[in-house]
One Martini backbone bead per residue (centre of mass of N, CA, C, O) as a GRO file, in nm:
protein
  372
    1MET     BB    1   3.185   6.639  -7.833
    2LYS     BB    2   3.262   6.759  -8.152
    3THR     BB    3   3.160   6.764  -8.462
    4ARG     BB    4   3.297   6.760  -8.814
    5PHE     BB    5   3.018   6.714  -8.935
    6PRO     BB    6   2.713   6.735  -9.134
    7MET     BB    7   2.465   6.844  -8.910
    8VAL     BB    8   2.318   7.099  -9.004
    9PRO     BB    9   2.073   6.988  -9.170
   10PHE     BB   10   1.935   6.853  -8.925
   11ARG     BB   11   1.907   7.103  -8.742
   12GLU     BB   12   1.751   7.280  -8.943
   13LEU     BB   13   1.507   7.092  -8.973
   14LEU     BB   14   1.421   7.098  -8.677
   15LEU     BB   15   1.374   7.406  -8.664
   16ASN     BB   16   1.172   7.371  -8.947
   17ARG     BB   17   0.949   7.143  -8.926
   18ARG     BB   18   0.684   7.290  -8.917
   19ARG     BB   19   0.706   7.424  -9.194
   20VAL     BB   20   0.751   7.168  -9.361
   21LEU     BB   21   0.476   7.034  -9.275
   22GLU     BB   22   0.288   7.259  -9.370
   23GLU     BB   23   0.375   7.238  -9.668
   24THR     BB   24   0.300   6.943  -9.706
   25ALA     BB   25  -0.003   6.978  -9.641
   26ALA     BB   26  -0.057   7.200  -9.863
   27ARG     BB   27   0.006   6.976 -10.099
   28GLY     BB   28  -0.192   6.717  -9.978
   29THR     BB   29  -0.058   6.579  -9.741
   30LYS     BB   30  -0.120   6.359  -9.503
   31ILE     BB   31  -0.080   6.391  -9.146
   32VAL     BB   32   0.027   6.148  -8.901
   33GLY     BB   33   0.030   6.105  -8.571
   34TYR     BB   34   0.259   6.005  -8.298
   35PHE     BB   35   0.406   5.875  -7.987
   36CYS     BB   36   0.488   5.573  -8.069
   37THR     BB   37   0.693   5.318  -8.216
   38TYR     BB   38   0.442   5.105  -8.225
   39THR     BB   39   0.358   5.242  -8.462
   40PRO     BB   40   0.255   5.170  -8.800
   41ILE     BB   41   0.419   5.353  -9.030
   42GLU     BB   42   0.397   5.181  -9.288
   43VAL     BB   43   0.088   5.204  -9.320
   44ILE     BB   44   0.068   5.506  -9.347
   45HIS     BB   45   0.260   5.530  -9.591
   46ALA     BB   46   0.101   5.324  -9.777
   47CYS     BB   47  -0.149   5.547  -9.783
   48GLY     BB   48   0.001   5.833  -9.855
   49MET     BB   49   0.126   5.915  -9.581
   50LEU     BB   50   0.262   6.102  -9.296
   51PRO     BB   51   0.460   6.004  -9.041
   52VAL     BB   52   0.463   6.169  -8.707
   53ARG     BB   53   0.636   6.247  -8.436
   54ILE     BB   54   0.545   6.394  -8.158
   55TRP     BB   55   0.655   6.681  -7.996
   56GLY     BB   56   0.762   6.834  -7.690
   57GLY     BB   57   1.013   6.915  -7.535
   58SER     BB   58   1.018   7.231  -7.394
   59GLY     BB   59   0.871   7.381  -7.104
   60GLN     BB   60   0.555   7.507  -7.008
   61ALA     BB   61   0.269   7.405  -6.840
   62GLU     BB   62  -0.087   7.515  -6.858
   63LYS     BB   63  -0.333   7.437  -7.040
   64ALA     BB   64  -0.310   7.126  -6.996
   65TYR     BB   65  -0.430   7.130  -6.690
   66ASN     BB   66  -0.735   7.131  -6.796
   67LEU     BB   67  -0.697   6.804  -6.904
   68VAL     BB   68  -0.448   6.721  -6.724
   69PRO     BB   69  -0.247   6.594  -6.508
   70THR     BB   70   0.056   6.632  -6.333
   71PHE     BB   71   0.103   6.294  -6.319
   72ILE     BB   72   0.252   6.311  -6.596
   73CYS     BB   73   0.451   6.309  -6.836
   74PRO     BB   74   0.617   6.562  -6.987
   75TYR     BB   75   0.565   6.487  -7.278
   76MET     BB   76   0.248   6.480  -7.266
   77ARG     BB   77   0.211   6.765  -7.161
   78LEU     BB   78   0.363   6.918  -7.399
   79VAL     BB   79   0.195   6.820  -7.639
   80MET     BB   80  -0.065   6.944  -7.535
   81GLU     BB   81   0.029   7.235  -7.521
   82LYS     BB   82   0.103   7.261  -7.824
   83ALA     BB   83  -0.173   7.192  -7.938
   84LEU     BB   84  -0.330   7.428  -7.797
   85GLY     BB   85  -0.116   7.637  -7.954
   86GLY     BB   86  -0.095   7.527  -8.272
   87GLU     BB   87   0.154   7.334  -8.362
   88PHE     BB   88  -0.047   7.083  -8.513
   89THR     BB   89  -0.224   7.174  -8.778
   90PHE     BB   90  -0.106   6.956  -8.994
   91LEU     BB   91  -0.284   6.748  -8.879
   92SER     BB   92  -0.524   6.475  -8.936
   93GLY     BB   93  -0.409   6.296  -8.692
   94ILE     BB   94  -0.415   5.985  -8.488
   95VAL     BB   95  -0.190   5.704  -8.438
   96GLN     BB   96  -0.189   5.451  -8.171
   97GLY     BB   97  -0.006   5.235  -8.013
   98TYR     BB   98  -0.066   5.024  -7.757
   99THR     BB   99   0.079   5.110  -7.451
  100CYS     BB  100   0.049   5.338  -7.264
  101ASP     BB  101  -0.211   5.484  -7.098
  102VAL     BB  102  -0.153   5.781  -7.156
  103ALA     BB  103  -0.129   5.778  -7.464
  104CYS     BB  104  -0.414   5.655  -7.512
  105GLY     BB  105  -0.575   5.869  -7.356
  106MET     BB  106  -0.478   6.114  -7.527
  107VAL     BB  107  -0.637   6.059  -7.781
  108ASN     BB  108  -0.912   6.142  -7.650
  109VAL     BB  109  -0.834   6.429  -7.575
  110TRP     BB  110  -0.781   6.523  -7.859
  111LYS     BB  111  -1.056   6.454  -7.984
  112GLY     BB  112  -1.207   6.674  -7.785
  113ASN     BB  113  -0.984   6.939  -7.868
  114ILE     BB  114  -0.863   6.850  -8.156
  115PRO     BB  115  -0.864   6.884  -8.470
  116GLY     BB  116  -0.976   6.593  -8.672
  117GLU     BB  117  -1.022   6.292  -8.866
  118LEU     BB  118  -0.825   6.097  -8.679
  119TYR     BB  119  -0.872   5.866  -8.395
  120HIS     BB  120  -0.640   5.594  -8.310
  121SER     BB  121  -0.620   5.274  -8.147
  122LEU     BB  122  -0.385   5.009  -8.143
  123PRO     BB  123  -0.394   4.695  -8.069
  124LEU     BB  124  -0.160   4.491  -7.873
  125PRO     BB  125   0.020   4.227  -7.825
  126TYR     BB  126   0.224   4.055  -7.567
  127ASN     BB  127   0.250   3.800  -7.743
  128ASP     BB  128   0.380   3.513  -7.932
  129SER     BB  129   0.142   3.395  -8.166
  130PRO     BB  130  -0.083   3.303  -8.390
  131GLU     BB  131  -0.309   3.461  -8.245
  132SER     BB  132  -0.156   3.730  -8.215
  133ARG     BB  133  -0.111   3.778  -8.519
  134ALA     BB  134  -0.410   3.784  -8.593
  135PHE     BB  135  -0.481   4.021  -8.412
  136LEU     BB  136  -0.289   4.225  -8.545
  137LYS     BB  137  -0.405   4.209  -8.829
  138ALA     BB  138  -0.684   4.315  -8.755
  139GLY     BB  139  -0.578   4.590  -8.656
  140LEU     BB  140  -0.444   4.676  -8.924
  141ASP     BB  141  -0.697   4.660  -9.099
  142GLU     BB  142  -0.851   4.877  -8.942
  143THR     BB  143  -0.648   5.103  -8.988
  144ILE     BB  144  -0.670   5.106  -9.295
  145GLU     BB  145  -0.970   5.174  -9.308
  146LYS     BB  146  -0.940   5.452  -9.165
  147LEU     BB  147  -0.738   5.576  -9.368
  148THR     BB  148  -0.916   5.541  -9.627
  149ALA     BB  149  -1.159   5.717  -9.515
  150ILE     BB  150  -0.947   5.987  -9.542
  151GLY     BB  151  -0.783   5.913  -9.840
  152GLY     BB  152  -0.645   5.659  -9.855
  153VAL     BB  153  -0.408   5.443 -10.044
  154TYR     BB  154  -0.405   5.087 -10.061
  155SER     BB  155  -0.140   4.830 -10.081
  156GLU     BB  156   0.075   4.572 -10.083
  157GLU     BB  157   0.286   4.717 -10.255
  158SER     BB  158   0.311   4.973 -10.078
  159LEU     BB  159   0.401   4.820  -9.826
  160GLY     BB  160   0.657   4.706  -9.946
  161ARG     BB  161   0.791   4.982  -9.997
  162SER     BB  162   0.782   5.078  -9.702
  163ASN     BB  163   0.948   4.853  -9.582
  164GLU     BB  164   1.204   4.912  -9.747
  165LEU     BB  165   1.253   5.202  -9.662
  166TYR     BB  166   1.263   5.158  -9.349
  167GLY     BB  167   1.473   4.932  -9.358
  168LYS     BB  168   1.704   5.101  -9.470
  169ILE     BB  169   1.713   5.310  -9.249
  170ARG     BB  170   1.755   5.117  -9.007
  171GLY     BB  171   2.016   4.991  -9.112
  172MET     BB  172   2.182   5.257  -9.101
  173LEU     BB  173   2.141   5.313  -8.802
  174ALA     BB  174   2.260   5.047  -8.698
  175ALA     BB  175   2.544   5.101  -8.814
  176LEU     BB  176   2.606   5.349  -8.644
  177TYR     BB  177   2.575   5.207  -8.366
  178GLU     BB  178   2.793   4.995  -8.415
  179ARG     BB  179   3.026   5.196  -8.448
  180ARG     BB  180   3.005   5.313  -8.169
  181MET     BB  181   3.070   5.052  -8.009
  182GLN     BB  182   3.362   5.037  -8.168
  183GLY     BB  183   3.483   5.338  -8.187
  184ALA     BB  184   3.403   5.433  -8.520
  185LEU     BB  185   3.251   5.718  -8.434
  186GLU     BB  186   3.230   6.077  -8.517
  187LEU     BB  187   2.985   6.086  -8.295
  188CYS     BB  188   2.785   6.210  -8.078
  189ALA     BB  189   2.510   6.172  -7.888
  190ALA     BB  190   2.370   6.432  -7.990
  191ASP     BB  191   2.383   6.366  -8.290
  192LEU     BB  192   2.212   6.106  -8.280
  193ASN     BB  193   1.964   6.243  -8.166
  194VAL     BB  194   1.913   6.425  -8.412
  195VAL     BB  195   1.879   6.203  -8.619
  196MET     BB  196   1.631   6.074  -8.480
  197GLN     BB  197   1.443   6.320  -8.485
  198ALA     BB  198   1.437   6.333  -8.793
  199PHE     BB  199   1.316   6.055  -8.845
  200PHE     BB  200   1.036   6.125  -8.697
  201THR     BB  201   0.976   6.438  -8.862
  202ILE     BB  202   1.046   6.353  -9.158
  203PRO     BB  203   1.056   6.259  -9.457
  204PRO     BB  204   1.197   5.960  -9.548
  205GLU     BB  205   1.322   6.039  -9.820
  206LEU     BB  206   1.484   6.276  -9.708
  207PHE     BB  207   1.631   6.130  -9.483
  208LEU     BB  208   1.783   5.924  -9.657
  209SER     BB  209   1.955   6.126  -9.817
  210MET     BB  210   2.096   6.243  -9.565
  211LEU     BB  211   2.209   5.974  -9.453
  212GLU     BB  212   2.384   5.900  -9.696
  213ARG     BB  213   2.568   6.144  -9.677
  214LEU     BB  214   2.667   6.103  -9.389
  215THR     BB  215   2.782   5.817  -9.426
  216GLY     BB  216   2.988   5.895  -9.643
  217ASP     BB  217   3.149   6.097  -9.470
  218LEU     BB  218   3.221   5.893  -9.242
  219SER     BB  219   3.371   5.674  -9.419
  220ALA     BB  220   3.610   5.898  -9.495
  221ALA     BB  221   3.681   5.886  -9.192
  222VAL     BB  222   3.878   5.932  -8.897
  223PRO     BB  223   3.852   5.850  -8.592
  224GLY     BB  224   3.883   5.930  -8.284
  225VAL     BB  225   3.951   5.924  -7.959
  226ARG     BB  226   3.805   5.792  -7.700
  227THR     BB  227   3.631   5.956  -7.437
  228GLY     BB  228   3.546   5.844  -7.146
  229VAL     BB  229   3.304   5.676  -6.982
  230PRO     BB  230   3.148   5.393  -7.057
  231VAL     BB  231   2.795   5.401  -7.145
  232LEU     BB  232   2.457   5.324  -7.081
  233VAL     BB  233   2.142   5.440  -7.201
  234SER     BB  234   1.830   5.431  -7.024
  235GLY     BB  235   1.483   5.455  -7.154
  236GLY     BB  236   1.286   5.667  -7.316
  237ILE     BB  237   1.255   5.993  -7.367
  238VAL     BB  238   1.507   6.187  -7.561
  239GLU     BB  239   1.500   6.503  -7.713
  240ASP     BB  240   1.739   6.651  -7.580
  241GLU     BB  241   2.062   6.705  -7.673
  242GLY     BB  242   2.162   6.842  -7.407
  243VAL     BB  243   2.164   6.589  -7.233
  244MET     BB  244   2.393   6.441  -7.386
  245THR     BB  245   2.601   6.660  -7.360
  246LEU     BB  246   2.615   6.661  -7.052
  247VAL     BB  247   2.697   6.370  -7.007
  248GLU     BB  248   2.970   6.398  -7.168
  249ASP     BB  249   3.080   6.649  -7.007
  250LEU     BB  250   3.094   6.464  -6.730
  251GLY     BB  251   3.274   6.194  -6.855
  252PHE     BB  252   3.113   6.050  -7.074
  253SER     BB  253   3.049   5.762  -7.300
  254VAL     BB  254   2.815   5.689  -7.532
  255VAL     BB  255   2.785   5.345  -7.658
  256ALA     BB  256   2.477   5.303  -7.569
  257ASP     BB  257   2.119   5.213  -7.601
  258ASP     BB  258   1.774   5.215  -7.429
  259LEU     BB  259   1.557   5.375  -7.640
  260CYS     BB  260   1.289   5.512  -7.793
  261THR     BB  261   1.503   5.739  -7.928
  262GLY     BB  262   1.658   5.476  -8.038
  263LEU     BB  263   1.715   5.153  -8.070
  264ARG     BB  264   1.403   5.069  -8.038
  265ALA     BB  265   1.322   5.203  -8.328
  266PHE     BB  266   1.527   4.978  -8.517
  267ILE     BB  267   1.480   4.707  -8.347
  268PRO     BB  268   1.439   4.559  -8.588
  269VAL     BB  269   1.470   4.637  -8.914
  270SER     BB  270   1.312   4.366  -8.995
  271GLY     BB  271   1.146   4.123  -9.131
  272PRO     BB  272   1.101   3.849  -9.273
  273ASP     BB  273   1.050   3.704  -9.554
  274ALA     BB  274   0.735   3.802  -9.698
  275SER     BB  275   0.473   3.933  -9.677
  276PRO     BB  276   0.422   4.252  -9.603
  277MET     BB  277   0.242   4.197  -9.355
  278ASP     BB  278   0.412   3.970  -9.220
  279ARG     BB  279   0.666   4.141  -9.190
  280LEU     BB  280   0.547   4.353  -9.001
  281ILE     BB  281   0.451   4.163  -8.780
  282ALA     BB  282   0.724   4.035  -8.713
  283ARG     BB  283   0.867   4.291  -8.623
  284THR     BB  284   0.677   4.363  -8.392
  285MET     BB  285   0.728   4.087  -8.230
  286MET     BB  286   1.069   4.133  -8.237
  287ARG     BB  287   1.116   4.355  -8.055
  288PHE     BB  288   1.275   4.556  -7.857
  289PRO     BB  289   1.172   4.583  -7.547
  290CYS     BB  290   0.939   4.753  -7.370
  291PRO     BB  291   0.812   4.810  -7.059
  292SER     BB  292   0.507   4.833  -7.180
  293ARG     BB  293   0.559   4.524  -7.339
  294SER     BB  294   0.702   4.403  -7.072
  295ARG     BB  295   0.908   4.217  -6.872
  296PRO     BB  296   1.201   4.211  -6.712
  297PRO     BB  297   1.293   3.914  -6.795
  298GLN     BB  298   1.304   4.000  -7.101
  299ARG     BB  299   1.516   4.248  -7.077
  300ILE     BB  300   1.772   4.173  -6.919
  301PRO     BB  301   1.940   4.000  -7.124
  302LEU     BB  302   1.954   4.225  -7.341
  303LEU     BB  303   2.094   4.440  -7.167
  304MET     BB  304   2.341   4.277  -7.088
  305ASP     BB  305   2.443   4.232  -7.376
  306LEU     BB  306   2.475   4.535  -7.443
  307VAL     BB  307   2.686   4.596  -7.231
  308ARG     BB  308   2.902   4.391  -7.320
  309THR     BB  309   2.928   4.467  -7.623
  310SER     BB  310   2.999   4.783  -7.563
  311GLY     BB  311   3.170   4.823  -7.282
  312ALA     BB  312   3.016   4.908  -7.048
  313LYS     BB  313   3.050   5.025  -6.700
  314GLY     BB  314   2.752   5.149  -6.714
  315VAL     BB  315   2.422   5.279  -6.608
  316ILE     BB  316   2.190   5.522  -6.735
  317PHE     BB  317   1.886   5.629  -6.606
  318LEU     BB  318   1.655   5.806  -6.820
  319LEU     BB  319   1.362   5.926  -6.673
  320GLN     BB  320   1.050   6.003  -6.684
  321LYS     BB  321   0.847   6.158  -6.506
  322PHE     BB  322   0.584   5.936  -6.433
  323CYS     BB  323   0.690   5.668  -6.573
  324THR     BB  324   0.558   5.379  -6.504
  325PRO     BB  325   0.695   5.153  -6.674
  326HIS     BB  326   0.995   5.234  -6.610
  327LEU     BB  327   0.975   5.252  -6.295
  328ALA     BB  328   0.881   4.951  -6.263
  329ASP     BB  329   1.134   4.821  -6.410
  330HIS     BB  330   1.393   4.919  -6.257
  331PRO     BB  331   1.450   4.751  -5.994
  332MET     BB  332   1.504   4.473  -6.132
  333VAL     BB  333   1.721   4.566  -6.330
  334ALA     BB  334   1.920   4.692  -6.126
  335ARG     BB  335   1.962   4.432  -5.962
  336ALA     BB  336   2.081   4.263  -6.195
  337LEU     BB  337   2.320   4.446  -6.244
  338ARG     BB  338   2.443   4.433  -5.962
  339ASP     BB  339   2.481   4.119  -5.958
  340ALA     BB  340   2.681   4.164  -6.225
  341GLY     BB  341   2.862   4.433  -6.163
  342ILE     BB  342   2.666   4.678  -6.261
  343PRO     BB  343   2.646   4.995  -6.253
  344SER     BB  344   2.391   5.240  -6.145
  345ILE     BB  345   2.165   5.518  -6.241
  346LEU     BB  346   1.898   5.739  -6.140
  347ILE     BB  347   1.724   5.973  -6.361
  348GLU     BB  348   1.491   6.223  -6.337
  349MET     BB  349   1.287   6.384  -6.578
  350ASP     BB  350   1.196   6.724  -6.649
  351GLY     BB  351   1.088   6.902  -6.919
  352ASP     BB  352   1.115   7.191  -6.775
  353ASN     BB  353   1.446   7.140  -6.670
  354GLY     BB  354   1.602   6.895  -6.702
  355LEU     BB  355   1.945   6.898  -6.622
  356GLU     BB  356   2.013   6.968  -6.276
  357GLY     BB  357   2.190   7.001  -6.006
  358GLN     BB  358   2.162   6.712  -5.849
  359ALA     BB  359   2.199   6.543  -6.107
  360VAL     BB  360   2.482   6.641  -6.174
  361THR     BB  361   2.620   6.555  -5.913
  362ARG     BB  362   2.556   6.252  -5.939
  363LEU     BB  363   2.701   6.210  -6.211
  364GLU     BB  364   2.982   6.293  -6.117
  365THR     BB  365   3.004   6.070  -5.905
  366PHE     BB  366   2.967   5.831  -6.098
  367ALA     BB  367   3.214   5.885  -6.273
  368GLY     BB  368   3.421   5.858  -6.043
  369MET     BB  369   3.351   5.564  -5.972
  370LEU     BB  370   3.418   5.436  -6.256
  371GLU     BB  371   3.724   5.541  -6.257
  372ALA     BB  372   3.834   5.389  -5.989
   0.00000   0.00000   0.00000
C-alpha cells in the first residue's frame, strides 16, 4: 500500500542524513553514536550533545572481516564496514547500553580502530529492585562524568527538558502505532519504518517538528480500508523499508510489531513523575523487554497481549542472522504462540541480501495458510 501523505521529507532526510550530521558536527555539536535503544539518549542530549543510532543498512562486508568474525549479525558487520570506510567521521564517540555481547564487544573494536574521544559501555541491571536502580544510577552518573569530560555540560534541569522532549516524541509515535492497530492509520509498514529511522538519526527537535506536521496531516484524513492478512512482526533490527514493503506486498498487513526499531524503542513513553534522573531510571526499568534483557517467560505474556489487542492472525519473526539473543528466545516464544493457537513463521535476514528466494516463497505459503 502506498501512502498519500507527506513522507517525502522523512525519506529525503534519511537519504541526506550523513550530510546533515556532518554539518551539525561542523557547527560545534558533538554527536555520540549508539547501537541499541537501551542507551540513555536523554543523558547524552542533556549534556548538549546529539545521540544518533548508527545505521548498518545493506551492502557487502569486506574490510570488517579483518576485525570481526563472519558469525555476527549483519547489522554489526555492516556498521563496522561503514565505519572503516569513513561513513561516521562526524561522531565524537560511542556510548552503548550493555545489551548483547556483540554490540558491547564492538565498542572496544571501534575504540582500537576508529578515532573518537569517548567509547563507553553502560552496565544495565537485569531485574528491578531498589539495589538495581541504585546500580543503574551509578552507571548513569559515570556516563555523565565521561560525557562532561569531553565537553558536555549537564544539569538536572537539562535532563528534565530532555525527558520531556523525548517523552513527547515517544507519545506521538505510540499514538501512531495505536491508530495502526485500530485500522485508522493511512500509513503502510514501510512508512512507519522510515519514520522510526528518522527518529534514530536526526536531531530530535527537527524530528518533532516533522512528526507534528505529519500527525496533523494524518488527523485530517480518512483512512482507507485495510487489506491483507493482519500480522505482528517480531524481531530485532529492521532498517530496510523494502523488507516491510515486501511483507505487505505478499498479502500481509502489519498491524503491530515487537521490534528494536519499532515499538520497543518508545514503550513506555516515559517514567512516572519524579526527579529527572528517577524518571529516566524508572522508564529504563519498565521497558517492553528485549530478548537480550529478559527471559522468554517475561516476554511471552506481553507478546500474547499485543497479538490479541492488535487482532493479528499470526506472527512473522524477522530475525537478524546470528542474533543469539533473539534466536535463543524464539523456540520458547513460538511454542507458546502455537499452544495458544497463533501461527508463526521464522525468517532469518542477512543484511547483504535482504528477503528473497526461499524466504519469499515461505512467506507466500504462510499468507495462504492464514487466509484459509
